[in-house]
ROTORFI-829949 format. One record per atom (N, C-alpha, C, O): z, x, y; chain; residue in three letters; atom name; residue number from 1. Coordinates in steps of 0.2 Angstrom, whole numbers. Each point is the difference from the previous one (the first is absolute). Layout:
Z_X_Y_A_ALA_CA_NUM
...
//
This chain:
515_408_513_A_MET_N_1
7_1_-2_A_MET_CA_1
2_-4_-6_A_MET_C_1
-1_-6_-1_A_MET_O_1
3_10_-4_A_VAL_N_2
3_-3_-6_A_VAL_CA_2
7_3_-1_A_VAL_C_2
0_6_-1_A_VAL_O_2
5_-10_0_A_ASP_N_3
7_3_-1_A_ASP_CA_3
1_6_4_A_ASP_C_3
3_5_-2_A_ASP_O_3
-4_-6_9_A_ASN_N_4
2_5_5_A_ASN_CA_4
-4_6_-1_A_ASN_C_4
3_6_1_A_ASN_O_4
-9_-6_-4_A_ILE_N_5
-4_6_-1_A_ILE_CA_5
-5_1_5_A_ILE_C_5
-4_-5_1_A_ILE_O_5
3_11_2_A_TYR_N_6
-4_1_5_A_TYR_CA_6
-4_7_-1_A_TYR_C_6
3_4_-3_A_TYR_O_6
-9_-4_6_A_THR_N_7
-4_7_0_A_THR_CA_7
0_3_7_A_THR_C_7
-2_-4_4_A_THR_O_7
4_10_-4_A_ILE_N_8
-1_4_7_A_ILE_CA_8
-5_5_-1_A_ILE_C_8
0_4_-5_A_ILE_O_8
-4_-3_10_A_MET_N_9
-5_5_0_A_MET_CA_9
2_6_4_A_MET_C_9
3_-1_5_A_MET_O_9
-3_7_-8_A_GLY_N_10
2_6_4_A_GLY_CA_10
-6_2_5_A_GLY_C_10
-2_6_-1_A_GLY_O_10
0_-10_5_A_ILE_N_11
-5_2_5_A_ILE_CA_11
4_1_7_A_ILE_C_11
5_-4_1_A_ILE_O_11
-7_8_3_A_ASN_N_12
3_2_6_A_ASN_CA_12
2_-7_4_A_ASN_C_12
-4_-4_1_A_ASN_O_12
11_4_1_A_VAL_N_13
2_-6_3_A_VAL_CA_13
-1_1_8_A_VAL_C_13
2_5_3_A_VAL_O_13
-6_-9_0_A_THR_N_14
-2_1_7_A_THR_CA_14
4_-4_5_A_THR_C_14
1_2_5_A_THR_O_14
3_-7_-8_A_GLU_N_15
4_-4_5_A_GLU_CA_15
7_-2_-4_A_GLU_C_15
-1_-2_-6_A_GLU_O_15
7_4_9_A_VAL_N_16
6_-2_-3_A_VAL_CA_16
3_-6_4_A_VAL_C_16
0_0_6_A_VAL_O_16
2_-5_-10_A_ASN_N_17
2_-6_3_A_ASN_CA_17
8_1_1_A_ASN_C_17
3_0_-5_A_ASN_O_17
-1_1_11_A_LEU_N_18
8_1_1_A_LEU_CA_18
4_-6_-1_A_LEU_C_18
6_0_-1_A_LEU_O_18
-9_-6_1_A_PHE_N_19
3_-6_-1_A_PHE_CA_19
-3_-4_-6_A_PHE_C_19
-3_-6_2_A_PHE_O_19
4_8_-8_A_PRO_N_20
-3_-4_-5_A_PRO_CA_20
3_-7_-1_A_PRO_C_20
6_-1_2_A_PRO_O_20
-10_-4_-4_A_GLN_N_21
2_-7_0_A_GLN_CA_21
4_-1_-6_A_GLN_C_21
4_-5_0_A_GLN_O_21
-5_8_-5_A_THR_N_22
4_-1_-6_A_THR_CA_22
3_6_-3_A_THR_C_22
-3_6_1_A_THR_O_22
7_-6_-6_A_VAL_N_23
3_5_-4_A_VAL_CA_23
-6_3_-4_A_VAL_C_23
0_6_-1_A_VAL_O_23
-4_-10_-2_A_ILE_N_24
-5_2_-4_A_ILE_CA_24
-5_5_4_A_ILE_C_24
-2_5_-2_A_ILE_O_24
0_-8_8_A_GLU_N_25
-4_4_4_A_GLU_CA_25
3_7_2_A_GLU_C_25
-4_5_0_A_GLU_O_25
10_-5_1_A_GLU_N_26
4_6_2_A_GLU_CA_26
0_5_-6_A_GLU_C_26
-2_6_1_A_GLU_O_26
3_-8_-7_A_ILE_N_27
0_4_-6_A_ILE_CA_27
-7_3_-1_A_ILE_C_27
0_6_-1_A_ILE_O_27
-5_-10_1_A_LEU_N_28
-6_2_-1_A_LEU_CA_28
-3_5_5_A_LEU_C_28
-3_5_-2_A_LEU_O_28
5_-6_8_A_GLN_N_29
-2_5_5_A_GLN_CA_29
4_6_-1_A_GLN_C_29
-3_6_1_A_GLN_O_29
9_-6_-3_A_ASN_N_30
4_6_-1_A_ASN_CA_30
-4_4_-6_A_ASN_C_30
0_6_1_A_ASN_O_30
-1_-9_-6_A_VAL_N_31
-4_3_-6_A_VAL_CA_31
-6_3_3_A_VAL_C_31
-2_6_-2_A_VAL_O_31
-2_-9_5_A_SER_N_32
-7_2_3_A_SER_CA_32
1_6_4_A_SER_C_32
-3_5_0_A_SER_O_32
8_-5_5_A_VAL_N_33
2_6_4_A_VAL_CA_33
2_6_-4_A_VAL_C_33
-2_6_1_A_VAL_O_33
6_-7_-6_A_LEU_N_34
2_5_-5_A_LEU_CA_34
-6_4_-3_A_LEU_C_34
0_6_-1_A_LEU_O_34
-5_-11_-1_A_LEU_N_35
-5_3_-4_A_LEU_CA_35
-5_4_5_A_LEU_C_35
-4_4_-3_A_LEU_O_35
4_-5_9_A_THR_N_36
-5_3_5_A_THR_CA_36
4_5_4_A_THR_C_36
-4_3_5_A_THR_O_36
10_-1_-6_A_THR_N_37
3_5_4_A_THR_CA_37
1_6_-4_A_THR_C_37
2_0_-6_A_THR_O_37
-3_6_9_A_GLU_N_38
1_6_-3_A_GLU_CA_38
7_3_2_A_GLU_C_38
2_0_5_A_GLU_O_38
1_3_-11_A_VAL_N_39
7_3_1_A_VAL_CA_39
0_5_6_A_VAL_C_39
-5_4_0_A_VAL_O_39
10_-4_4_A_GLY_N_40
0_4_5_A_GLY_CA_40
-3_-2_7_A_GLY_C_40
1_3_5_A_GLY_O_40
-4_-9_-5_A_SER_N_41
-3_-2_6_A_SER_CA_41
4_-5_4_A_SER_C_41
-2_-2_6_A_SER_O_41
8_0_-9_A_VAL_N_42
4_-5_4_A_VAL_CA_42
6_4_3_A_VAL_C_42
4_3_-4_A_VAL_O_42
-3_-3_10_A_ALA_N_43
5_5_3_A_ALA_CA_43
7_-1_-2_A_ALA_C_43
3_5_-1_A_ALA_O_43
0_-11_0_A_LEU_N_44
7_-1_-1_A_LEU_CA_44
1_0_-8_A_LEU_C_44
6_-1_-2_A_LEU_O_44
-11_1_-2_A_ASP_N_45
0_0_-7_A_ASP_CA_45
-5_3_-3_A_ASP_C_45
-5_-3_-2_A_ASP_O_45
5_10_1_A_ARG_N_46
-5_4_-2_A_ARG_CA_46
-2_-1_-7_A_ARG_C_46
-5_3_-3_A_ARG_O_46
10_-6_-1_A_ASN_N_47
-2_-1_-7_A_ASN_CA_47
-4_-7_-1_A_ASN_C_47
-2_-1_-6_A_ASN_O_47
2_-3_11_A_LEU_N_48
-4_-7_-1_A_LEU_CA_48
-7_2_-1_A_LEU_C_48
-3_3_4_A_LEU_O_48
0_-7_-9_A_GLY_N_49
-7_0_-1_A_GLY_CA_49
-2_4_-7_A_GLY_C_49
4_1_-4_A_GLY_O_49
-10_0_4_A_ILE_N_50
-3_3_-6_A_ILE_CA_50
-1_8_0_A_ILE_C_50
-2_2_5_A_ILE_O_50
4_1_-10_A_ASN_N_51
0_8_0_A_ASN_CA_51
-8_1_-1_A_ASN_C_51
-3_-2_-4_A_ASN_O_51
1_6_9_A_ALA_N_52
-8_2_0_A_ALA_CA_52
-2_6_-4_A_ALA_C_52
-5_3_1_A_ALA_O_52
10_-1_-6_A_THR_N_53
-2_6_-4_A_THR_CA_53
-6_-1_-5_A_THR_C_53
-2_4_-3_A_THR_O_53
0_-10_3_A_PHE_N_54
-6_-2_-5_A_PHE_CA_54
-6_2_3_A_PHE_C_54
-5_0_-3_A_PHE_O_54
5_1_10_A_ILE_N_55
-7_2_3_A_ILE_CA_55
-2_7_-3_A_ILE_C_55
4_4_-1_A_ILE_O_55
-11_-4_0_A_ASP_N_56
-3_6_-3_A_ASP_CA_56
2_1_-7_A_ASP_C_56
-1_6_-2_A_ASP_O_56
3_-11_-1_A_VAL_N_57
1_1_-8_A_VAL_CA_57
-5_-4_-3_A_VAL_C_57
-3_-5_3_A_VAL_O_57
1_7_-9_A_PRO_N_58
-6_-4_-4_A_PRO_CA_58
2_-8_0_A_PRO_C_58
6_-2_0_A_PRO_O_58
-11_-2_1_A_ALA_N_59
0_-7_1_A_ALA_CA_59
5_-3_-5_A_ALA_C_59
5_-4_3_A_ALA_O_59
-6_5_-9_A_GLN_N_60
5_-4_-5_A_GLN_CA_60
7_2_1_A_GLN_C_60
4_-4_0_A_GLN_O_60
-3_10_1_A_ARG_N_61
7_3_1_A_ARG_CA_61
3_-3_7_A_ARG_C_61
6_-2_0_A_ARG_O_61
-10_2_5_A_ALA_N_62
2_-2_6_A_ALA_CA_62
1_-8_0_A_ALA_C_62
5_-2_3_A_ALA_O_62
-8_-2_-6_A_MET_N_63
1_-7_-1_A_MET_CA_63
7_-1_-4_A_MET_C_63
4_-4_2_A_MET_O_63
-3_8_-7_A_MET_N_64
6_-1_-3_A_MET_CA_64
6_2_4_A_MET_C_64
5_-3_1_A_MET_O_64
-6_9_3_A_LYS_N_65
6_2_5_A_LYS_CA_65
1_-5_5_A_LYS_C_65
5_-2_2_A_LYS_O_65
-11_-1_1_A_LEU_N_66
1_-5_5_A_LEU_CA_66
3_-6_-2_A_LEU_C_66
4_-3_3_A_LEU_O_66
-5_1_-10_A_ALA_N_67
3_-6_-2_A_ALA_CA_67
7_1_-1_A_ALA_C_67
4_-5_1_A_ALA_O_67
-2_11_-4_A_ILE_N_68
8_1_0_A_ILE_CA_68
3_0_6_A_ILE_C_68
5_-2_1_A_ILE_O_68
-8_6_4_A_PHE_N_69
3_0_7_A_PHE_CA_69
1_-7_3_A_PHE_C_69
5_-2_3_A_PHE_O_69
-10_-2_-4_A_ALA_N_70
0_-7_3_A_ALA_CA_70
5_-4_-3_A_ALA_C_70
4_-3_3_A_ALA_O_70
-3_4_-10_A_LEU_N_71
5_-4_-4_A_LEU_CA_71
7_2_3_A_LEU_C_71
4_-4_1_A_LEU_O_71
-3_11_-1_A_GLU_N_72
7_2_2_A_GLU_CA_72
1_-2_7_A_GLU_C_72
6_-2_2_A_GLU_O_72
-11_2_3_A_THR_N_73
1_-1_7_A_THR_CA_73
2_-8_1_A_THR_C_73
5_-1_3_A_THR_O_73
-8_-3_-7_A_VAL_N_74
1_-7_1_A_VAL_CA_74
7_-2_-3_A_VAL_C_74
4_-4_2_A_VAL_O_74
-2_8_-8_A_GLN_N_75
6_-2_-3_A_GLN_CA_75
6_3_5_A_GLN_C_75
5_-3_0_A_GLN_O_75
-6_8_3_A_ASP_N_76
5_3_5_A_ASP_CA_76
1_-4_6_A_ASP_C_76
5_-1_2_A_ASP_O_76
-11_-1_1_A_TYR_N_77
0_-3_7_A_TYR_CA_77
0_-8_0_A_TYR_C_77
1_-3_5_A_TYR_O_77
-3_0_-10_A_GLU_N_78
-1_-7_0_A_GLU_CA_78
3_-3_-7_A_GLU_C_78
-4_-2_-4_A_GLU_O_78
11_1_4_A_PRO_N_79
3_-2_-6_A_PRO_CA_79
-1_-7_-2_A_PRO_C_79
2_-3_-5_A_PRO_O_79
-5_-1_10_A_ARG_N_80
-1_-7_-1_A_ARG_CA_80
-6_-2_-4_A_ARG_C_80
-2_-6_-2_A_ARG_O_80
-2_11_-1_A_VAL_N_81
-6_-1_-4_A_VAL_CA_81
1_4_-6_A_VAL_C_81
3_5_-1_A_VAL_O_81
-7_-7_-4_A_GLU_N_82
0_3_-7_A_GLU_CA_82
-8_2_0_A_GLU_C_82
-4_-5_0_A_GLU_O_82
3_11_-1_A_VAL_N_83
-7_2_-1_A_VAL_CA_83
-3_-2_-7_A_VAL_C_83
3_2_-5_A_VAL_O_83
-8_-6_5_A_VAL_N_84
-3_-3_-7_A_VAL_CA_84
-6_5_-2_A_VAL_C_84
0_1_-6_A_VAL_O_84
-4_1_11_A_GLU_N_85
-6_4_-2_A_GLU_CA_85
-2_4_6_A_GLU_C_85
1_-2_5_A_GLU_O_85
-4_8_-7_A_ILE_N_86
-3_4_5_A_ILE_CA_86
-7_2_-3_A_ILE_C_86
0_3_-5_A_ILE_O_86
-5_-4_9_A_ASP_N_87
-7_3_-2_A_ASP_CA_87
-3_1_7_A_ASP_C_87
3_1_5_A_ASP_O_87
-10_0_-6_A_PHE_N_88
-3_2_6_A_PHE_CA_88
-6_-5_2_A_PHE_C_88
-3_-2_-5_A_PHE_O_88
1_1_11_A_ILE_N_89
-5_-5_2_A_ILE_CA_89
-7_3_-2_A_ILE_C_89
-2_5_3_A_ILE_O_89
-1_-8_-8_A_PRO_N_90
-6_3_-3_A_PRO_CA_90
-6_1_5_A_PRO_C_90
-3_5_0_A_PRO_O_90
2_-10_5_A_GLN_N_91
-5_1_4_A_GLN_CA_91
1_5_6_A_GLN_C_91
-5_2_3_A_GLN_O_91
11_0_-3_A_LEU_N_92
2_6_5_A_LEU_CA_92
1_6_-3_A_LEU_C_92
2_5_3_A_LEU_O_92
-2_-5_-10_A_TYR_N_93
1_7_-4_A_TYR_CA_93
-6_4_0_A_TYR_C_93
-6_-2_-2_A_TYR_O_93
6_8_5_A_ASP_N_94
-5_5_0_A_ASP_CA_94
3_7_-2_A_ASP_C_94
1_3_5_A_ASP_O_94
-1_-1_-11_A_ALA_N_95
3_6_-2_A_ALA_CA_95
-4_6_3_A_ALA_C_95
3_5_2_A_ALA_O_95
-9_-6_-1_A_MET_N_96
-4_6_2_A_MET_CA_96
1_1_8_A_MET_C_96
0_6_2_A_MET_O_96
2_-11_1_A_GLU_N_97
2_1_7_A_GLU_CA_97
8_1_1_A_GLU_C_97
2_1_5_A_GLU_O_97
1_-2_-11_A_GLY_N_98
8_1_0_A_GLY_CA_98
3_-6_4_A_GLY_C_98
6_0_2_A_GLY_O_98
-9_-6_-3_A_LEU_N_99
3_-6_3_A_LEU_CA_99
2_-5_-5_A_LEU_C_99
-4_-1_-5_A_LEU_O_99
10_-1_5_A_PHE_N_100
2_-6_-4_A_PHE_CA_100
6_-3_3_A_PHE_C_100
4_4_3_A_PHE_O_100
-3_-10_-3_A_TYR_N_101
5_-4_3_A_TYR_CA_101
4_-4_-5_A_TYR_C_101
-3_-3_-4_A_TYR_O_101
10_3_4_A_PRO_N_102
4_-3_-5_A_PRO_CA_102
0_-8_2_A_PRO_C_102
-1_-2_5_A_PRO_O_102
1_-1_-11_A_ARG_N_103
1_-8_0_A_ARG_CA_103
7_-1_-4_A_ARG_C_103
0_2_-6_A_ARG_O_103
5_-5_9_A_MET_N_104
6_-1_-3_A_MET_CA_104
2_-7_-1_A_MET_C_104
-1_-4_5_A_MET_O_104
2_2_-11_A_VAL_N_105
2_-7_-1_A_VAL_CA_105
8_0_0_A_VAL_C_105
3_4_-4_A_VAL_O_105
0_-8_8_A_VAL_N_106
8_0_0_A_VAL_CA_106
2_-7_-1_A_VAL_C_106
-4_-5_1_A_VAL_O_106
10_4_-4_A_ARG_N_107
3_-6_0_A_ARG_CA_107
6_0_4_A_ARG_C_107
5_4_0_A_ARG_O_107
-4_-9_5_A_ILE_N_108
5_0_4_A_ILE_CA_108
6_-4_-4_A_ILE_C_108
-1_-5_-3_A_ILE_O_108
7_9_3_A_LEU_N_109
5_-3_-4_A_LEU_CA_109
3_-7_3_A_LEU_C_109
0_-1_6_A_LEU_O_109
2_-3_-11_A_ASP_N_110
1_-7_2_A_ASP_CA_110
5_-1_5_A_ASP_C_110
0_-4_5_A_ASP_O_110
5_9_-4_A_GLU_N_111
6_-1_4_A_GLU_CA_111
-3_1_8_A_GLU_C_111
4_-2_4_A_GLU_O_111
-10_5_-3_A_TYR_N_112
-2_1_6_A_TYR_CA_112
-5_-6_3_A_TYR_C_112
-3_0_5_A_TYR_O_112
2_-4_-10_A_ILE_N_113
-5_-6_2_A_ILE_CA_113
4_-6_2_A_ILE_C_113
5_-2_-4_A_ILE_O_113
-6_0_10_A_SER_N_114
4_-6_2_A_SER_CA_114
-4_-7_0_A_SER_C_114
2_-5_2_A_SER_O_114
//
């Protein structure tokens, strides 16, 4: 961590901590869940998550669309962070298989750090 900057990997979240110990842990978990949730899959908020219209699109275009959707989703649902960078995890990127996972660098805004 440098100046409240953190990296979140967009890999499936297997466990959600309902009682995070810190605000930082809560915020980072929220961003991770946003990156791994598909729009329409949350019953009481069908808009939460990433729009999956990038599926079956050529890899470079799909990555651009996914980056835009990820940025918009985090801006809409987690206002306590500023997105610094979005790229893809190189060792998990496989365009031939249609697999790529976002990696997002965020800065937690100072007013939320205690």
